[in-house]
C-alpha positions as CSV (number, residue, x, y, z in Angstrom):
1,M,24.3,-9.8,-20.1
2,K,21.9,-12.4,-21.4
3,K,21.8,-14.1,-18.0
4,I,20.8,-10.8,-16.3
5,I,18.0,-10.2,-18.9
6,Y,16.7,-13.8,-18.5
7,S,16.9,-13.6,-14.7
8,T,15.0,-10.3,-14.7
9,L,12.3,-11.7,-17.0
10,L,12.0,-14.9,-14.9
11,I,11.7,-13.0,-11.6
12,S,9.2,-10.5,-13.1
13,S,7.0,-13.3,-14.5
14,F,7.1,-15.1,-11.1
15,S,6.1,-11.9,-9.2
16,I,3.3,-11.2,-11.6
17,S,1.8,-14.7,-11.3
18,Y,1.7,-14.5,-7.5
19,G,1.1,-10.8,-7.2
20,Q,-1.9,-8.6,-6.5
21,V,-4.0,-7.2,-9.3
22,S,-5.5,-3.7,-9.2
23,I,-8.0,-2.4,-11.7
24,G,-8.6,1.3,-12.1
25,K,-5.9,2.3,-9.6
26,E,-2.1,2.2,-9.3
27,K,-1.7,-0.4,-6.6
28,S,-3.7,-2.7,-4.4
29,E,-4.7,-1.6,-0.9
30,G,-3.5,-3.9,1.9
31,A,-1.5,-7.1,1.9
32,S,-4.6,-9.3,2.1
33,T,-6.1,-8.3,-1.3
34,I,-5.6,-10.5,-4.4
35,F,-7.9,-8.6,-6.8
36,D,-8.8,-5.0,-6.1
37,F,-10.8,-2.3,-7.9
38,K,-10.9,1.5,-8.0
39,N,-13.2,2.5,-5.1
40,V,-13.6,6.3,-5.6
41,K,-16.6,7.4,-7.8
42,N,-16.8,3.9,-9.4
43,T,-19.7,3.0,-11.6
44,N,-18.4,-0.2,-13.0
45,G,-18.8,-3.7,-11.5
46,I,-17.9,-7.3,-12.4
47,I,-20.0,-9.0,-15.0
48,L,-20.6,-12.7,-14.1
49,P,-20.3,-15.3,-16.8
50,A,-23.8,-15.8,-18.4
51,V,-24.3,-19.5,-19.0
52,T,-27.2,-21.5,-20.6
53,T,-26.3,-24.7,-18.8
54,T,-25.0,-24.8,-15.2
55,P,-21.8,-26.8,-15.0
56,T,-22.3,-30.2,-13.5
57,D,-18.7,-31.4,-13.4
58,L,-17.5,-29.1,-10.6
59,D,-15.7,-30.5,-7.6
60,A,-17.3,-29.4,-4.3
61,T,-14.0,-29.2,-2.5
62,N,-12.4,-26.6,-4.8
63,N,-15.2,-24.8,-6.7
64,G,-17.2,-23.4,-3.8
65,G,-17.9,-19.7,-4.3
66,T,-18.2,-20.0,-8.0
67,F,-20.7,-17.4,-9.3
68,I,-22.7,-17.4,-12.6
69,F,-25.7,-15.8,-14.2
70,D,-27.9,-18.6,-15.4
71,Q,-29.7,-17.5,-18.5
72,T,-32.3,-20.4,-18.4
73,D,-34.0,-18.9,-15.3
74,S,-32.4,-15.5,-15.3
75,K,-30.9,-15.9,-11.8
76,V,-27.6,-15.3,-10.2
77,K,-26.3,-18.5,-8.6
78,M,-23.4,-19.6,-6.5
79,Y,-21.9,-23.1,-6.2
80,E,-21.7,-24.2,-2.6
81,N,-21.4,-27.6,-1.0
82,G,-21.9,-29.5,-4.3
83,S,-25.0,-27.6,-5.5
84,W,-26.1,-24.4,-7.1
85,I,-27.8,-21.9,-4.8
86,D,-30.1,-19.2,-6.2
87,L,-29.0,-15.7,-5.1
88,S,-31.5,-13.6,-6.8
89,D,-35.1,-13.6,-8.0
90,S,-35.9,-14.3,-11.6
91,G,-34.5,-11.4,-13.7
92,D,-34.4,-10.6,-17.4
93,N,-31.8,-11.9,-19.8
94,S,-33.0,-10.3,-23.0
95,S,-30.1,-7.9,-23.2
96,I,-27.7,-10.8,-23.0
97,S,-29.1,-12.4,-26.1
98,N,-28.8,-9.1,-28.0
99,M,-25.2,-8.5,-26.8
100,N,-24.0,-12.1,-27.6
101,L,-24.9,-11.5,-31.3
102,N,-22.0,-9.1,-31.5
103,N,-19.4,-11.4,-29.9
104,T,-17.6,-13.5,-32.5
105,S,-14.6,-14.4,-30.4
106,N,-13.8,-18.1,-29.6
107,E,-12.9,-19.0,-26.1
108,I,-9.6,-20.8,-25.9
109,G,-7.7,-22.2,-22.9
110,T,-9.1,-23.0,-19.5
111,G,-9.1,-19.5,-18.0
112,V,-6.9,-17.2,-16.0
113,I,-5.5,-18.1,-12.6
114,I,-4.3,-15.4,-10.2
115,G,-2.4,-16.3,-7.1
116,A,-1.1,-19.7,-8.0
117,E,0.6,-21.5,-10.9
118,S,-2.3,-24.0,-11.3
119,S,-5.7,-24.8,-9.8
120,N,-8.2,-27.6,-9.8
121,A,-11.1,-25.1,-9.8
122,K,-12.8,-24.5,-13.1
123,G,-13.6,-21.0,-14.3
124,V,-12.8,-18.1,-16.6
125,L,-11.1,-16.3,-13.7
126,V,-9.8,-18.3,-10.7
127,L,-8.4,-16.5,-7.7
128,E,-6.3,-18.9,-5.5
129,S,-5.0,-17.7,-2.2
130,E,-4.9,-19.0,1.4
131,D,-4.6,-15.5,2.9
132,K,-5.9,-13.0,0.4
133,A,-9.4,-12.1,-0.8
134,M,-11.0,-10.4,-3.8
135,V,-12.4,-6.9,-3.1
136,L,-15.4,-6.1,-5.2
137,P,-15.7,-2.7,-6.9
138,Y,-17.2,-0.2,-4.5
139,I,-20.2,1.7,-5.9
140,D,-22.3,4.2,-4.0
141,T,-26.0,3.2,-4.5
142,P,-25.6,1.2,-7.7
143,E,-29.3,1.4,-8.7
144,K,-28.8,5.2,-9.0
145,N,-25.2,5.5,-10.3
146,V,-24.9,2.6,-12.8
147,K,-26.7,3.9,-15.9
148,S,-26.8,0.7,-17.9
149,P,-26.3,-2.3,-15.7
150,Y,-25.9,-5.7,-17.4
151,P,-27.5,-8.9,-16.1
152,G,-25.0,-10.6,-13.7
153,M,-23.2,-7.4,-12.7
154,M,-21.8,-7.6,-9.2
155,C,-20.4,-4.9,-6.9
156,Y,-20.2,-3.7,-3.3
157,D,-22.8,-1.0,-2.3
158,S,-20.7,1.2,-0.1
159,V,-23.8,3.1,1.2
160,R,-25.8,0.0,2.2
161,N,-22.6,-2.0,3.1
162,S,-23.8,-5.0,1.2
163,I,-23.1,-7.0,-2.0
164,A,-25.3,-5.9,-4.9
165,I,-26.1,-8.0,-8.0
166,F,-28.2,-7.0,-10.9
167,D,-30.4,-9.8,-12.3
168,G,-31.5,-8.0,-15.4
169,K,-34.6,-6.5,-13.8
170,V,-33.7,-5.3,-10.3
171,W,-30.7,-5.0,-8.0
172,N,-30.5,-7.7,-5.2
173,F,-28.7,-6.8,-2.0
174,W,-27.1,-9.2,0.5
175,K,-25.6,-8.5,3.9
């Protein structure tokens, strides 16, 4: 009986570490999705990590596509080809300072990896897959439907068919 229980636990943990993750719904849509969000009447997006110093020790070969909200100039940035690219105009990070006063937790570990046992990429949340993608939360017209956006919030505007990121002042849209 112990062998059956241990085997079941081992198989379950293996399937979880390589499985798909769905947030706000029962299961992921499609076989090519690694991280998926509720897409019906959604008003919640992803909040990017807010940093005061952009990381300089990233490896260009495995950290491309890393997103942050840089508090020093209030801009959303993406790491690509060994450098940080600005993706928004200067925003406003004043609400981040106020919110951080309430956070007393200590970060431990190196982050969460979904899709692989390990990764050379550095991040709080690392998605590793050769054939699956992250699907951003779908929000119809986020500037109207998200009542209190937070600097660094990211979603997919399903009306404009574009990525939307809030920089603390305005929504930025990319096709």
